[in-house]
C-alpha positions as a Markdown table, in Angstrom:
| # | Residue | x | y | z |
|---|---|---|---|---|
| 1 | Met | 54.6 | -169.6 | -38.3 |
| 2 | Asn | 54.6 | -168.3 | -34.7 |
| 3 | Glu | 55.0 | -164.8 | -33.3 |
| 4 | Asn | 58.8 | -165.4 | -32.8 |
| 5 | Asp | 59.2 | -166.1 | -36.5 |
| 6 | Leu | 57.3 | -162.9 | -37.5 |
| 7 | Gly | 59.5 | -160.3 | -36.1 |
| 8 | Arg | 58.2 | -157.5 | -33.8 |
| 9 | Thr | 56.7 | -155.2 | -36.5 |
| 10 | Ala | 54.7 | -157.9 | -38.3 |
| 11 | Glu | 53.6 | -159.3 | -34.9 |
| 12 | Asp | 52.4 | -155.8 | -34.0 |
| 13 | Val | 50.3 | -155.7 | -37.2 |
| 14 | Arg | 48.9 | -159.1 | -36.5 |
| 15 | Gln | 47.8 | -158.0 | -33.0 |
| 16 | Arg | 46.3 | -154.8 | -34.3 |
| 17 | Ile | 44.2 | -156.8 | -36.9 |
| 18 | Leu | 43.1 | -159.2 | -34.2 |
| 19 | Gly | 42.1 | -156.3 | -32.0 |
| 20 | Gln | 40.0 | -154.8 | -34.8 |
| 21 | Ile | 38.3 | -158.2 | -35.3 |
| 22 | Ser | 37.6 | -158.7 | -31.5 |
| 23 | Thr | 36.1 | -155.1 | -31.2 |
| 24 | Gly | 33.9 | -155.5 | -34.3 |
| 25 | Gln | 35.7 | -153.0 | -36.4 |
| 26 | Leu | 36.3 | -155.9 | -38.8 |
| 27 | Arg | 33.4 | -158.2 | -39.1 |
| 28 | Pro | 33.2 | -161.9 | -40.2 |
| 29 | Gly | 33.2 | -162.1 | -44.0 |
| 30 | Gln | 34.4 | -158.5 | -44.4 |
| 31 | Lys | 36.9 | -157.8 | -47.1 |
| 32 | Leu | 40.0 | -155.9 | -46.0 |
| 33 | Ile | 41.1 | -152.9 | -48.0 |
| 34 | Ala | 43.9 | -153.3 | -50.6 |
| 35 | Glu | 47.3 | -154.3 | -49.3 |
| 36 | Arg | 48.9 | -150.9 | -50.4 |
| 37 | Glu | 46.3 | -149.0 | -48.4 |
| 38 | Leu | 46.5 | -151.4 | -45.5 |
| 39 | Ala | 50.3 | -151.1 | -45.3 |
| 40 | Ala | 49.9 | -147.3 | -45.3 |
| 41 | Glu | 47.3 | -147.5 | -42.5 |
| 42 | Tyr | 49.6 | -149.5 | -40.3 |
| 43 | Gln | 52.7 | -147.6 | -41.5 |
| 44 | Val | 54.6 | -150.8 | -42.5 |
| 45 | Ser | 56.1 | -152.2 | -45.7 |
| 46 | Arg | 53.9 | -154.5 | -47.8 |
| 47 | Ser | 56.3 | -157.4 | -47.2 |
| 48 | Thr | 55.8 | -156.9 | -43.4 |
| 49 | Leu | 52.0 | -156.7 | -43.9 |
| 50 | Arg | 52.1 | -159.9 | -45.9 |
| 51 | Leu | 54.0 | -161.7 | -43.1 |
| 52 | Ala | 51.2 | -160.7 | -40.7 |
| 53 | Leu | 48.4 | -161.7 | -43.1 |
| 54 | Ser | 50.1 | -165.1 | -43.7 |
| 55 | Ala | 50.3 | -165.8 | -40.0 |
| 56 | Leu | 46.6 | -164.9 | -39.6 |
| 57 | Glu | 45.7 | -167.1 | -42.6 |
| 58 | Glu | 47.6 | -170.1 | -41.1 |
| 59 | Thr | 45.5 | -169.8 | -38.0 |
| 60 | Gly | 42.2 | -169.4 | -39.9 |
| 61 | Ile | 41.6 | -165.8 | -38.8 |
| 62 | Val | 41.5 | -164.6 | -42.4 |
| 63 | Arg | 41.3 | -166.2 | -45.8 |
| 64 | Arg | 43.0 | -165.0 | -49.0 |
| 65 | Leu | 41.5 | -165.5 | -52.4 |
| 66 | Pro | 43.4 | -165.0 | -55.7 |
| 67 | Gly | 42.1 | -163.4 | -58.9 |
| 68 | Arg | 39.4 | -160.9 | -59.7 |
| 69 | Gly | 37.0 | -160.5 | -56.8 |
| 70 | Gly | 39.6 | -162.0 | -54.5 |
| 71 | Gly | 41.5 | -160.3 | -51.7 |
| 72 | Thr | 41.8 | -160.8 | -47.9 |
| 73 | Phe | 38.7 | -161.5 | -45.9 |
| 74 | Val | 37.9 | -161.9 | -42.3 |
| 75 | Ala | 37.0 | -165.6 | -41.9 |
| 76 | Ser | 33.2 | -166.1 | -41.4 |
| 77 | Glu | 31.9 | -168.0 | -38.5 |
| 78 | Lys | 31.3 | -171.7 | -39.5 |
| 79 | Leu | 28.2 | -173.7 | -39.3 |
| 80 | Asp | 28.9 | -176.8 | -37.2 |
| 81 | Arg | 27.1 | -179.7 | -38.9 |
| 82 | Asp | 26.8 | -182.5 | -36.4 |
| 83 | Leu | 26.3 | -185.8 | -38.2 |
| 84 | Ser | 24.9 | -187.5 | -35.0 |
| 85 | Gln | 21.7 | -185.4 | -35.4 |
| 86 | Ile | 19.0 | -185.3 | -38.0 |
| 87 | Val | 17.8 | -181.7 | -38.0 |
| 88 | Gly | 16.8 | -179.2 | -40.7 |
| 89 | Val | 19.3 | -176.5 | -41.7 |
| 90 | Pro | 17.1 | -173.6 | -40.4 |
| 91 | Ser | 17.0 | -175.2 | -36.9 |
| 92 | Leu | 20.7 | -175.9 | -37.1 |
| 93 | Leu | 21.4 | -172.3 | -38.0 |
| 94 | Arg | 19.2 | -170.8 | -35.3 |
| 95 | Gly | 20.6 | -173.1 | -32.7 |
| 96 | Gln | 24.1 | -171.7 | -33.4 |
| 97 | Gly | 23.1 | -168.1 | -33.3 |
| 98 | Phe | 22.7 | -167.4 | -37.1 |
| 99 | Thr | 19.7 | -165.8 | -38.7 |
| 100 | Ala | 18.3 | -168.4 | -41.0 |
| 101 | Gly | 16.8 | -167.6 | -44.4 |
| 102 | Thr | 15.7 | -169.5 | -47.5 |
| 103 | Lys | 15.4 | -168.8 | -51.2 |
| 104 | Leu | 13.0 | -171.2 | -53.0 |
| 105 | Ile | 14.4 | -171.9 | -56.4 |
| 106 | Ser | 11.9 | -174.5 | -57.7 |
| 107 | Ala | 9.3 | -176.9 | -56.4 |
| 108 | Ser | 7.7 | -179.4 | -58.8 |
| 109 | Val | 6.2 | -182.9 | -59.2 |
| 110 | Met | 7.8 | -185.3 | -61.7 |
| 111 | Pro | 8.4 | -189.0 | -62.3 |
| 112 | Ala | 11.3 | -190.3 | -60.3 |
| 113 | Asp | 14.5 | -190.9 | -62.2 |
| 114 | Leu | 16.3 | -194.2 | -61.9 |
| 115 | Lys | 18.7 | -193.0 | -59.2 |
| 116 | Thr | 15.8 | -191.6 | -57.1 |
| 117 | Gln | 13.8 | -194.8 | -57.6 |
| 118 | Met | 16.6 | -196.9 | -56.2 |
| 119 | Ala | 17.3 | -194.5 | -53.3 |
| 120 | Leu | 13.6 | -194.3 | -52.2 |
| 121 | Gly | 12.5 | -197.8 | -53.2 |
| 122 | Leu | 10.0 | -196.5 | -55.8 |
| 123 | Ser | 8.7 | -198.2 | -58.9 |
| 124 | Glu | 9.1 | -196.9 | -62.4 |
| 125 | Gly | 6.4 | -194.3 | -63.1 |
| 126 | Glu | 6.0 | -193.3 | -59.4 |
| 127 | His | 6.2 | -189.5 | -58.8 |
| 128 | Ile | 8.2 | -187.4 | -56.5 |
| 129 | Phe | 8.2 | -183.9 | -55.2 |
| 130 | Asp | 11.4 | -182.1 | -56.2 |
| 131 | Val | 12.4 | -179.1 | -54.2 |
| 132 | Val | 15.5 | -176.9 | -54.7 |
| 133 | Arg | 16.4 | -174.2 | -52.2 |
| 134 | Ile | 19.3 | -171.9 | -51.2 |
| 135 | Arg | 19.9 | -171.7 | -47.4 |
| 136 | Leu | 21.1 | -168.5 | -46.0 |
| 137 | Ala | 23.1 | -167.8 | -42.8 |
| 138 | Asp | 22.9 | -164.1 | -41.8 |
| 139 | Ser | 21.7 | -163.3 | -45.3 |
| 140 | Ile | 24.7 | -165.0 | -47.0 |
| 141 | Pro | 24.3 | -168.3 | -49.0 |
| 142 | Ile | 25.6 | -171.3 | -47.1 |
| 143 | Ser | 24.1 | -174.3 | -48.9 |
| 144 | Leu | 22.3 | -175.4 | -52.0 |
| 145 | Glu | 19.7 | -178.1 | -51.4 |
| 146 | His | 18.0 | -180.5 | -53.8 |
| 147 | Ala | 15.6 | -182.7 | -52.0 |
| 148 | Arg | 13.1 | -185.3 | -53.3 |
| 149 | Phe | 10.1 | -186.8 | -51.5 |
| 150 | Pro | 7.7 | -189.6 | -52.5 |
| 151 | Ala | 4.6 | -187.8 | -53.8 |
| 152 | Asp | 2.1 | -190.5 | -52.7 |
| 153 | Met | 3.4 | -190.4 | -49.1 |
| 154 | Phe | 3.0 | -186.6 | -48.7 |
| 155 | Pro | -0.1 | -185.4 | -50.7 |
| 156 | Gly | -0.3 | -181.6 | -51.0 |
| 157 | Leu | 3.3 | -181.0 | -49.7 |
| 158 | Leu | 4.1 | -178.4 | -52.4 |
| 159 | Glu | 1.0 | -176.4 | -51.4 |
| 160 | Arg | 2.5 | -175.8 | -48.0 |
| 161 | Pro | 5.1 | -173.1 | -47.1 |
| 162 | Leu | 8.5 | -174.5 | -48.0 |
| 163 | Gly | 10.7 | -171.7 | -46.7 |
| 164 | Asp | 11.5 | -173.3 | -43.4 |
| 165 | Ser | 12.2 | -176.9 | -42.3 |
| 166 | Ile | 10.4 | -179.6 | -44.4 |
| 167 | Tyr | 11.1 | -182.0 | -41.6 |
| 168 | Glu | 8.8 | -179.9 | -39.4 |
| 169 | Leu | 6.1 | -179.9 | -42.1 |
| 170 | Leu | 6.3 | -183.7 | -42.3 |
| 171 | Gly | 5.9 | -184.0 | -38.5 |
| 172 | Lys | 3.1 | -181.5 | -38.2 |
| 173 | His | 0.9 | -182.5 | -41.2 |
| 174 | Tyr | 1.9 | -186.1 | -42.0 |
| 175 | Glu | 2.9 | -187.5 | -38.6 |
| 176 | Thr | 6.2 | -188.5 | -40.1 |
| 177 | Val | 9.5 | -188.0 | -38.1 |
| 178 | Pro | 13.0 | -188.6 | -39.5 |
| 179 | Asp | 14.6 | -191.3 | -37.5 |
| 180 | Glu | 17.7 | -192.4 | -39.4 |
| 181 | Ala | 19.8 | -191.0 | -42.2 |
| 182 | Val | 22.6 | -192.4 | -44.4 |
| 183 | Glu | 24.9 | -189.7 | -45.6 |
| 184 | Gln | 27.8 | -189.8 | -48.1 |
| 185 | Ile | 30.2 | -186.8 | -48.0 |
| 186 | Asp | 32.6 | -185.8 | -50.8 |
| 187 | Leu | 34.7 | -182.7 | -51.4 |
| 188 | Ile | 34.2 | -181.1 | -54.8 |
| 189 | Asn | 35.0 | -177.8 | -56.5 |
| 190 | Ala | 32.3 | -175.3 | -57.4 |
| 191 | Thr | 31.1 | -175.2 | -61.0 |
| 192 | Thr | 30.3 | -171.9 | -62.6 |
| 193 | Asp | 26.6 | -172.1 | -61.7 |
| 194 | Glu | 27.3 | -173.4 | -58.1 |
| 195 | Ala | 29.8 | -170.6 | -57.6 |
| 196 | Arg | 27.3 | -168.0 | -58.7 |
| 197 | Ile | 24.5 | -169.3 | -56.6 |
| 198 | Leu | 26.6 | -169.7 | -53.4 |
| 199 | Glu | 28.6 | -166.5 | -54.1 |
| 200 | Val | 32.0 | -168.1 | -54.0 |
| 201 | Pro | 34.9 | -168.0 | -56.5 |
| 202 | Leu | 34.9 | -170.6 | -59.3 |
| 203 | Gly | 36.5 | -173.8 | -58.1 |
| 204 | Ser | 36.0 | -173.1 | -54.4 |
| 205 | Pro | 35.8 | -176.2 | -52.2 |
| 206 | Leu | 32.3 | -177.5 | -51.4 |
| 207 | Leu | 31.0 | -180.2 | -49.1 |
| 208 | Ser | 28.8 | -182.5 | -51.2 |
| 209 | Val | 26.3 | -184.4 | -49.0 |
| 210 | Thr | 24.1 | -187.1 | -50.4 |
| 211 | Arg | 21.5 | -188.3 | -47.9 |
| 212 | Thr | 18.7 | -190.9 | -47.7 |
| 213 | Thr | 16.4 | -190.4 | -44.7 |
| 214 | Met | 14.1 | -193.0 | -43.1 |
| 215 | Asp | 11.2 | -192.4 | -40.7 |
| 216 | Thr | 10.4 | -194.3 | -37.5 |
| 217 | Gln | 8.7 | -197.0 | -39.5 |
| 218 | Gly | 11.8 | -197.6 | -41.7 |
| 219 | Arg | 10.2 | -196.0 | -44.7 |
| 220 | Lys | 12.5 | -194.0 | -47.0 |
| 221 | Ile | 11.1 | -190.5 | -47.0 |
| 222 | Glu | 13.8 | -188.3 | -48.5 |
| 223 | Tyr | 16.6 | -188.5 | -51.0 |
| 224 | Ser | 18.7 | -185.3 | -51.2 |
| 225 | His | 21.9 | -183.8 | -52.4 |
| 226 | Asp | 23.2 | -180.7 | -50.6 |
| 227 | Leu | 26.2 | -178.5 | -51.3 |
| 228 | Phe | 27.7 | -176.6 | -48.4 |
| 229 | Arg | 30.3 | -173.9 | -48.7 |
| 230 | Gly | 33.6 | -175.2 | -47.4 |
| 231 | Asp | 34.6 | -171.9 | -46.0 |
| 232 | Arg | 31.4 | -171.7 | -43.9 |
| 233 | Thr | 30.9 | -175.3 | -42.8 |
| 234 | Arg | 32.6 | -177.6 | -40.3 |
| 235 | Ile | 31.6 | -181.3 | -40.0 |
| 236 | Thr | 31.5 | -182.9 | -36.5 |
| 237 | Val | 31.4 | -186.7 | -36.1 |
| 238 | Arg | 30.7 | -188.1 | -32.6 |
| 239 | Thr | 31.5 | -191.8 | -32.0 |
| 240 | Lys | 31.4 | -194.1 | -29.0 |
| 241 | Gly | 33.3 | -197.3 | -28.5 |
| 242 | Arg | 35.1 | -199.5 | -26.0 |
| 243 | Pro | 38.5 | -198.6 | -24.7 |
| 244 | Ala | 41.3 | -199.7 | -26.9 |
| 245 | Thr | 42.9 | -203.1 | -26.4 |
| 246 | Ser | 46.1 | -204.6 | -27.8 |
| 247 | Asp | 44.1 | -206.0 | -30.8 |
| 248 | Gln | 41.3 | -203.5 | -31.1 |
| 249 | Pro | 41.6 | -199.8 | -32.0 |
| 250 | Gly | 39.6 | -197.5 | -29.8 |
| 251 | Glu | 37.0 | -195.1 | -30.9 |
| 252 | Arg | 36.2 | -193.4 | -27.7 |
| 253 | Gly | 34.1 | -190.2 | -27.9 |
| 254 | Arg | 36.1 | -188.2 | -30.4 |
| 255 | Ile | 35.1 | -185.2 | -32.5 |
| 256 | Val | 36.6 | -185.0 | -35.9 |
| 257 | Glu | 36.6 | -181.7 | -37.8 |
| 258 | Leu | 37.2 | -181.0 | -41.5 |
| 259 | Lys | 39.0 | -177.7 | -41.6 |
| 260 | Asp | 40.5 | -175.6 | -44.4 |
| 261 | Ile | 39.0 | -177.7 | -47.2 |
């Protein structure tokens, strides 16, 4: 839908809402007032208002959620997660202008289950440190992290402050630096518990990231599963390749974004 399709009145409403967003009257993540009140404020019919809101939704300026607790929201700024870098979420957030925060849910030592044994190359009976945290961007939950580390490799890890980047702790106290990571990314829908923790409606899209991280010596140092809010996260993939030929497709420096998941 473009401005010519909207009609003059709906386009005027769209421009007014854009103006309120650009001046800070409407902030990222803010819920707009009810449609009836909004239509009265702009002195238009509700059908005209809905045309303007639909146009804004199509361009990602607002998002509309159905059901109780739903409504129309100004789209929040997205965290750009660049898969070409291995960096902790707090550093990623601060580097993009967000205020980073963490809620530690649990930190414990336990025997590695079979899946973790296989991911980290551990034997039956070997222990891991199991850490679950919520990451916050500007005080709003953006991801749920569940990370596991070989206990023998990092003695005393759970006695250290776990509110910031564990990668930084590993470098400072254990001379271990992440060098390579293998990540698998899926799209899933939030369960009841996940929706409550991440403060999204039930069934909202989440980016599910399973990662195995190796250090500079090739040792497997982390096995983790993270859930990122789909409305607050963008994935960027950077690739390099030779120019395309008649028998070889090119992969020349493109950036791929997953939007509106």
